[in-house]
Residue, then its C-alpha position, 0 to 999 in steps of 0.5 A: m849542752a855537753l861538750d866532748s873533751l879535747p882528744r889526747l894524742v901523742g906526737a909521732r913525727y916532727v914533720v916541718p916547722l912553720r916559721e911565720g910568727g914568733s911561736l915556732p909551731a910545726v906540723v906534727d904527725t900524731d898516733d891516730g894518723g892525723a897531722y896537727v899544727v902544734k903550738f909548743r909549751g916551750a916556745g917563747q909565748g909560754p903556756k898561757a898562749l896554749i890556755a888561750e888557744a884551748v879555751v877559744a877553740r872549745l868555745a868556738a866549737a860550742l858556737d859552731l864557729p869554724v875552728p879546725q879540730a883541736a887536740i892536746v898533743e903529748l910529746e915524749a922526751g927526745f921527740g924531734r931529735s933529728e931536727p937540725d935547728p938548735e932553736i927548735q931543739d930548745v923549744l922541743r926539749g922544753s915541750v915534753g908533756s902536753n901541747f896544743g894542736l889544730a888539725y892541719l888543713p892541707g892546701a889552705l890559703a891565707f884569707d885576703p880581705a881585698v880578694d875574699g871579703a866580698a864573698l864572705d857570709p855577713d852573718l858569719a863575719a858578724r859572729v866572728v867579730w862578736f866572738d873575738a871581742l868577747v875573748t879579747n883577741v887582738d890578732r885578727t887584723a888585715r896585717n895578720t888575719n889568722l884566717l884560712l880558706c880551705q875547700r871554700r870554707l873559712w877557718l879561724i886559727d891562732h888564738g894565743a893572743a886572746f885573753y890578755v887579762h891572764h897576763r896580769w891578773a892583778g885587778w882583773q875583776q875591775r877590767i871585766q867590763s872594759a871596752f875593747p877598742q882594738i876591735a876597730e881593727h878587726v879584718l872582718l868588721p867591714f864585712a860583718g852583718d848585724l852584731q846585735a843579732a850575733d849577740a842574741c844568737l850566740r850569747p845564750r849558748l855560752d852558759e855557766r855549764v859550758l864555760h865550766d866544762v871548757v876551762a876544766d878541760v885545760p891541762a893543769d900543768w899549763f897554769d902558773p902554780d905561783e900565780p899570786e892572785f890565786p891560792t889554788l888551781d881551782d881558783q885560777r880556773a874559776a877566774y876564767v869562768t867568772y871573767l867570761l860569764e860576767r862579760l856575757g851578762g854585763p853591759r857588754a861595752w865590748l859589743q858596743t865598741a864594735i858596733e860603734a866602730q862598724q858604724r864609723g866604717q873603715p877605708p877600702l882594703q888593698v890587695r896584699q902583695t903576698h897573696r893571689v890576685v884574681 
């Protein structure tokens, strides 16, 4: 299956910061007239968070999982100079060049599992759990769901914490087949259907060609040129492909961990006090 490349857009106007979390994303108007929630390369999480965001968004698109339209958003020098917050100005000065954006969803509400979980499609929930286990996304818990509801659809956002393997590449080959115990805290696990069926449906769609295309589309300047494990940029890209391909084709301890956690069950979820009550 051929994948379209991520759109390359230019940031036209800094609209408003989004102060949830530590990465200081912001809503940015782009040159095509659309608004995007942009994660900045100059933020504290650094470019590896952008790599994770881009790879996860492209993989999700290949699997027809609901992630807002992703794009590379270029910022020119002086972008957002009218923003008065000096912390934000520091981030923007360090973000000239390519950044990552997801299409802004106006009117979206945070997913509350105690309110919204009962109406969730169990097959979709199972596919999301399977996917987050594959990419080692530790940041989809009841404390921080990183899920939005917009126009009665569920949307997956904020994947900068995925692929924690790339924060310490040393010994990465030995960790490819590791279990993923954090999946037991996944917010959608109590609502998920058959995880084995999700595996059978999704795994064949991520072949080597798809994985190569996904990783090849990541901007070169997001990679660490001084990464000691890899002598070249091509070697770094190849590591992501190998990591995913072998996780998909191996014994899949990460999937078995999710199945066992599902069988154990989770305690009932309480309505979040910051969310609507219906």
